[in-house]
TIGU-69119 format. One record per residue (C-alpha): x, y, z; residue number from 1. Coordinates in steps of 0.1 Angstrom, whole numbers, padded with zeros to 4 digits, always signed. Each point is the difference from the previous one (the first is absolute). Layout:
BEGIN
    c1    c2    c3   i
     X     Y     Z NUM
...
***
This chain:
BEGIN
    c1    c2    c3   i
 +0000 +0000 +0000   1
 +0015 +0033 -0011   2
 +0001 +0030 +0024   3
 +0002 +0037 -0008   4
 +0032 +0019 +0010   5
 +0001 +0034 +0016   6
 +0029 +0024 -0001   7
 +0003 +0025 +0028   8
 +0023 +0029 -0009   9
 +0007 +0034 +0015  10
 +0010 -0015 +0034  11
 +0020 +0027 +0017  12
 +0013 -0024 +0027  13
 -0005 -0037 +0001  14
 +0006 -0021 +0031  15
 +0008 -0036 -0012  16
 +0014 -0014 +0033  17
 +0025 -0017 -0023  18
 +0035 +0014 +0002  19
 +0008 -0015 -0033  20
 -0024 +0024 -0017  21
 +0011 +0032 +0016  22
 +0017 +0018 +0029  23
 +0000 -0010 +0036  24
 -0020 -0026 +0018  25
 -0032 +0014 -0016  26
 +0014 -0005 -0035  27
 -0010 +0035 -0009  28
 -0004 +0010 -0036  29
 -0008 +0034 -0014  30
 -0018 +0007 -0033  31
 -0010 -0037 +0000  32
 -0026 -0022 -0017  33
 -0017 -0033 +0008  34
 -0018 -0025 -0022  35
 -0028 -0021 +0014  36
 -0010 -0032 -0017  37
 -0032 -0012 +0015  38
 +0006 -0004 +0037  39
 +0038 +0002 +0000  40
 +0027 +0024 -0006  41
 +0017 -0007 -0034  42
 +0026 +0028 -0003  43
 +0016 +0027 +0022  44
 +0025 +0026 -0011  45
 +0008 +0034 -0014  46
 -0029 +0016 -0018  47
 +0021 +0006 -0031  48
 +0005 -0038 -0004  49
 -0036 -0010 +0006  50
 -0016 -0025 -0024  51
 -0033 +0005 -0016  52
 -0032 -0012 +0016  53
 -0037 -0003 -0007  54
 -0010 +0028 +0024  55
 +0017 +0030 +0014  56
 -0002 +0018 +0033  57
 +0018 +0033 +0007  58
 +0011 +0004 +0037  59
 +0007 +0037 -0007  60
 +0031 +0002 +0021  61
 -0014 -0017 +0031  62
 +0015 -0026 +0022  63
 -0008 -0037 -0005  64
 +0007 -0027 +0026  65
 -0011 -0036 +0009  66
 -0034 -0003 +0016  67
 +0002 -0001 +0038  68
 +0002 -0034 +0016  69
 -0018 +0000 +0033  70
 +0010 -0031 +0018  71
 -0019 +0004 +0033  72
 -0037 +0009 +0002  73
 -0030 -0012 +0020  74
 -0030 +0007 -0023  75
 -0026 -0027 +0008  76
 -0020 +0017 +0027  77
 -0032 +0018 +0009  78
 -0009 +0028 +0024  79
 +0016 +0033 +0010  80
 +0025 +0010 +0027  81
 -0002 +0038 -0003  82
 -0009 +0004 +0036  83
 +0031 -0019 +0011  84
 +0023 +0021 -0022  85
 -0017 +0032 +0012  86
 +0004 -0009 +0036  87
 +0036 -0010 -0005  88
 +0008 +0033 -0018  89
 -0018 +0019 +0028  90
 +0020 -0015 +0027  91
 -0029 -0019 +0015  92
 +0001 -0035 +0013  93
 -0019 -0023 -0023  94
 -0010 -0036 +0007  95
 -0024 -0010 -0028  96
 +0019 -0032 -0007  97
 +0022 +0009 -0029  98
 +0004 -0029 -0024  99
 -0029 -0018 +0018 100
 -0023 +0028 -0011 101
 +0008 -0007 -0036 102
 -0002 -0038 +0005 103
 -0036 +0004 +0012 104
 -0010 +0022 -0029 105
 +0017 -0022 -0025 106
 -0016 -0032 +0012 107
 -0034 +0017 -0003 108
 +0006 +0012 -0035 109
 -0012 -0019 -0031 110
 +0024 -0013 -0026 111
 -0013 +0026 -0025 112
 +0007 +0028 +0025 113
 +0035 -0011 +0007 114
 +0007 -0005 -0037 115
 -0013 +0035 -0009 116
 +0020 +0016 +0028 117
 +0032 -0018 -0012 118
 -0006 +0010 -0036 119
 -0004 +0036 +0010 120
 +0033 +0001 +0018 121
 +0018 -0018 -0028 122
 -0014 +0025 -0025 123
 +0010 +0029 +0023 124
 +0035 -0013 +0002 125
 +0002 -0005 -0038 126
 -0010 +0036 -0005 127
 +0030 +0010 +0020 128
 +0024 -0023 -0020 129
 -0001 -0033 +0019 130
 -0001 -0028 -0025 131
 +0009 -0029 +0023 132
 -0015 -0004 +0034 133
 +0002 -0027 +0027 134
 -0031 -0008 +0021 135
 -0002 -0017 +0034 136
 -0028 -0017 +0018 137
 -0001 +0004 +0038 138
 -0033 +0017 +0008 139
 -0021 -0031 +0001 140
 +0019 -0023 +0024 141
 -0024 -0029 -0006 142
 +0006 -0028 -0024 143
 -0029 +0011 -0023 144
 +0008 +0037 +0002 145
 +0037 -0003 -0006 146
 -0006 -0023 -0030 147
 -0026 +0023 -0015 148
 +0023 +0030 +0004 149
 +0027 -0017 -0020 150
 -0025 -0011 -0027 151
 -0012 +0036 -0003 152
 +0036 +0013 -0001 153
 +0010 -0024 -0027 154
 -0025 +0015 -0024 155
 +0020 +0032 +0001 156
 +0037 -0010 +0005 157
 +0021 -0032 -0002 158
 +0019 +0013 +0031 159
 -0022 -0013 +0027 160
 +0012 -0006 +0036 161
 -0014 -0022 +0027 162
 +0001 +0020 +0032 163
 -0022 -0020 +0023 164
 +0026 +0008 +0026 165
 -0008 +0037 +0001 166
 -0012 -0001 +0036 167
 -0015 -0027 +0021 168
 -0037 -0003 -0009 169
 -0023 +0013 +0027 170
 -0015 -0034 +0005 171
 +0035 -0013 +0010 172
 +0010 +0028 +0023 173
 +0005 -0024 +0028 174
 +0015 -0027 -0022 175
 +0026 +0014 -0023 176
 +0017 -0034 -0004 177
 -0033 -0013 -0013 178
 -0002 +0028 -0025 179
 +0035 -0007 -0012 180
 -0011 -0036 -0005 181
 -0029 +0012 -0021 182
 +0021 +0023 -0021 183
 +0026 -0027 -0007 184
 -0027 -0027 -0006 185
 -0035 +0003 -0012 186
 +0002 +0037 -0009 187
 +0033 -0005 -0020 188
 -0016 -0030 -0018 189
 -0029 +0023 -0011 190
 +0022 +0030 -0009 191
 +0031 -0014 -0016 192
 -0016 -0007 -0034 193
 -0008 +0037 -0003 194
 +0033 +0015 +0012 195
 +0036 +0004 -0012 196
 +0014 +0013 +0033 197
 -0004 -0007 +0038 198
 +0005 +0029 +0024 199
 -0001 +0004 +0038 200
 -0001 +0031 +0023 201
 +0030 -0009 +0022 202
 -0004 +0026 +0028 203
 -0009 +0004 +0037 204
 -0037 -0003 +0003 205
 -0002 -0021 -0032 206
 +0022 -0030 -0006 207
 +0033 -0008 +0017 208
 +0031 -0015 -0017 209
 -0010 -0036 +0006 210
 -0036 +0005 -0011 211
 +0012 +0019 -0031 212
 +0024 -0028 -0009 213
 -0028 -0025 +0002 214
 -0022 +0020 -0023 215
 +0027 +0006 -0026 216
 +0014 -0035 +0000 217
 -0035 -0014 -0005 218
 -0005 +0024 -0029 219
 +0033 -0010 -0015 220
 -0010 -0036 +0002 221
 -0031 +0008 -0020 222
 +0020 +0017 -0028 223
 -0004 +0036 +0012 224
 +0029 +0024 +0002 225
 +0004 +0020 +0032 226
 +0000 +0037 +0007 227
 -0001 +0015 +0035 228
 -0015 +0030 +0018 229
 +0032 +0005 +0020 230
 +0013 +0024 +0026 231
 -0027 +0027 -0004 232
 -0009 +0009 +0035 233
 +0030 -0013 +0019 234
 +0033 -0019 -0003 235
 -0007 -0037 -0004 236
 +0008 -0032 -0019 237
 -0019 +0008 -0032 238
 +0028 +0011 -0023 239
 +0024 -0028 +0011 240
 -0028 -0025 -0006 241
 -0008 +0014 -0034 242
 +0037 -0003 -0011 243
 +0004 -0035 +0015 244
 -0031 -0013 -0019 245
 +0009 +0017 -0032 246
 -0030 +0024 +0000 247
 -0004 +0022 -0030 248
 -0004 +0030 +0022 249
 +0001 +0013 +0036 250
 -0026 +0028 +0001 251
 +0001 +0031 +0023 252
 +0036 -0005 +0014 253
 -0005 +0030 +0023 254
 +0019 -0012 +0030 255
 +0032 -0018 -0011 256
 +0032 -0010 +0018 257
 +0033 +0001 -0018 258
 -0003 -0038 -0003 259
 -0034 +0004 -0017 260
 +0014 +0024 -0025 261
 +0030 -0022 -0007 262
 -0023 -0030 -0005 263
 -0021 +0018 -0025 264
 +0030 +0013 -0019 265
 +0015 -0035 -0002 266
 -0032 -0017 -0012 267
 -0025 -0001 -0028 268
 -0027 +0014 +0022 269
 -0012 +0035 -0010 270
 -0005 +0026 +0027 271
 -0034 +0014 -0009 272
 -0006 +0034 +0017 273
 -0035 +0013 +0005 274
 +0001 +0037 +0008 275
 -0037 +0005 -0001 276
 -0004 -0020 +0032 277
 +0024 +0023 +0019 278
 -0016 +0031 -0015 279
 -0034 -0011 +0010 280
 +0009 -0011 +0036 281
 +0026 +0027 +0008 282
 +0025 -0028 +0006 283
 +0038 +0000 -0006 284
 +0009 -0004 -0037 285
 +0024 -0028 -0011 286
 +0033 +0010 -0013 287
 +0003 -0007 -0037 288
 +0035 +0016 +0000 289
 +0013 -0025 +0026 290
 -0012 -0030 -0020 291
 +0012 +0013 -0033 292
 +0034 +0009 +0013 293
 +0003 -0035 +0014 294
 -0008 -0015 -0035 295
 -0035 -0012 +0007 296
 -0026 +0000 -0028 297
 -0028 +0024 +0009 298
 -0036 +0002 -0013 299
 -0026 +0026 +0007 300
 -0037 -0009 +0003 301
 -0032 +0016 +0012 302
 -0012 -0025 +0026 303
 -0035 +0012 -0011 304
 -0024 -0010 +0028 305
 -0029 +0016 +0018 306
 +0017 +0004 +0033 307
 +0036 +0011 -0001 308
 +0008 +0010 -0035 309
 -0031 +0009 -0021 310
 +0019 +0011 -0031 311
 +0003 -0015 -0034 312
 +0025 +0026 -0012 313
 +0035 -0013 -0008 314
 +0010 +0035 -0009 315
 -0009 +0011 +0035 316
 +0022 -0028 +0014 317
 +0029 +0011 -0022 318
 -0003 +0036 +0012 319
 -0001 -0011 +0037 320
 +0030 -0023 -0005 321
 +0020 +0028 -0014 322
 -0010 +0025 +0026 323
 +0000 -0022 +0031 324
 +0020 -0032 -0007 325
 +0033 +0012 -0015 326
 -0006 -0013 -0035 327
 +0009 +0020 -0031 328
 -0027 +0005 -0027 329
 +0018 -0025 -0022 330
 +0001 -0027 +0028 331
 -0036 +0005 +0009 332
 -0012 -0003 -0036 333
 +0020 -0031 -0005 334
 -0014 -0015 +0033 335
 -0036 +0008 -0012 336
 +0005 -0018 -0033 337
 +0029 -0025 -0003 338
 +0002 -0004 +0038 339
 -0036 -0011 +0001 340
 +0006 -0023 -0028 341
 +0029 -0016 +0019 342
 -0023 -0003 +0031 343
 -0025 -0020 -0022 344
 +0028 -0019 -0017 345
 -0012 +0013 -0034 346
 +0024 +0005 -0029 347
 -0027 +0012 -0024 348
 -0010 +0032 +0018 349
 +0018 +0030 +0015 350
 +0022 +0007 -0030 351
 -0004 +0014 -0035 352
 +0022 -0025 -0019 353
 -0005 -0023 -0030 354
 -0022 -0029 +0010 355
 -0014 +0017 +0031 356
 -0038 +0004 +0004 357
 -0011 +0033 -0015 358
 -0010 +0017 +0032 359
 +0008 +0036 -0003 360
 -0007 +0033 +0019 361
 +0002 +0033 -0018 362
 +0004 +0030 +0023 363
 -0013 +0034 -0007 364
 +0035 +0012 +0009 365
 +0034 +0000 -0017 366
 +0017 -0022 +0026 367
 -0007 -0028 +0025 368
 +0014 +0022 +0027 369
 -0033 +0020 -0001 370
 -0016 -0030 +0019 371
 +0019 +0013 +0031 372
 +0004 +0036 -0011 373
 -0038 +0006 -0004 374
 -0016 -0021 +0028 375
 -0037 -0004 -0001 376
 -0004 +0013 -0036 377
 -0017 -0024 -0024 378
 +0027 -0006 -0026 379
 -0014 -0030 -0019 380
 -0003 +0009 -0037 381
 -0005 -0036 -0014 382
 +0003 -0036 +0012 383
 +0005 -0031 -0021 384
 -0005 -0035 +0015 385
 +0011 -0030 -0020 386
 +0000 +0024 -0030 387
 -0035 +0012 +0004 388
 -0004 +0037 +0008 389
 -0022 +0000 +0031 390
 +0003 +0037 +0010 391
***
């Protein structure tokens, strides 16, 4: 079956994330062109050398980069936690139950309601340049509700994560060991066919190191690849466990010892930083600079969820990472694109190179630096996903 090709010219600045194509880690090219053939990139190079194509698009001197890869999001939920956020930002004590509030609302919602809500957030992210997004369960905490969350998520993304171990389900408040048995047994059996990843919130008040190990090793035995909510609220075993078990990513990484940083730098586990969570909770930001200087691979993601980081904007996370986490604009953009791809172990996204998926974000700006330089400003001019212009 033949496909139509599209030539994009007039690219003032092109982020390829392929040093073989241009300068620096971003593989920057100026006065560049790209050819799309169906859903893949067929050619990248100087505009003067561009081949002919069936269709033409003029970028008019604007910046083009890979679509954002958001490798950490919680989008299968119902309900609203505005009151909780308002109280937190007003300095008031708030005890509405946090995650448990969302669990109750999600359990009460219909499949159609959850699907429509998820579709809305995926579309919202796409309008801002996110072309690949991961989605976790974790707001059902029963066998049936966790399995349906993953079935619904799989309609919208292949990057589905089983997070039955988000918190201990309310029904098991007095029997956390029994809940771990459920998560590693009957619930895992129901969820594994619909998931690629297994995750656990390894933290005080959630699951300790031994419990997290049990969850992750059970998932691995069922063919799932681990990722870990690690070291968000306090120092703990999460990062070391992630590295030991070969997890694709350790996410949050806010409270790290020197040993944790060294472990990440010496492993294939990506440190995924989620600045929206610290912004929304007035917590301490993780240090991107410390991790990068040590040689760790860093990704940026939104952690989009209704309680602690209700943003779908990767551009916002880039701006916060530059302002608050010691990252340069180049490093933050790489982390939000190629870094996220590494965290999802994907070689087909996060770059603009021959053979990569044709996921592209055109900015209404001459440089990718504007993502940090103009925080809060909608800069999306066009988005292609798998070669189809979506925005």
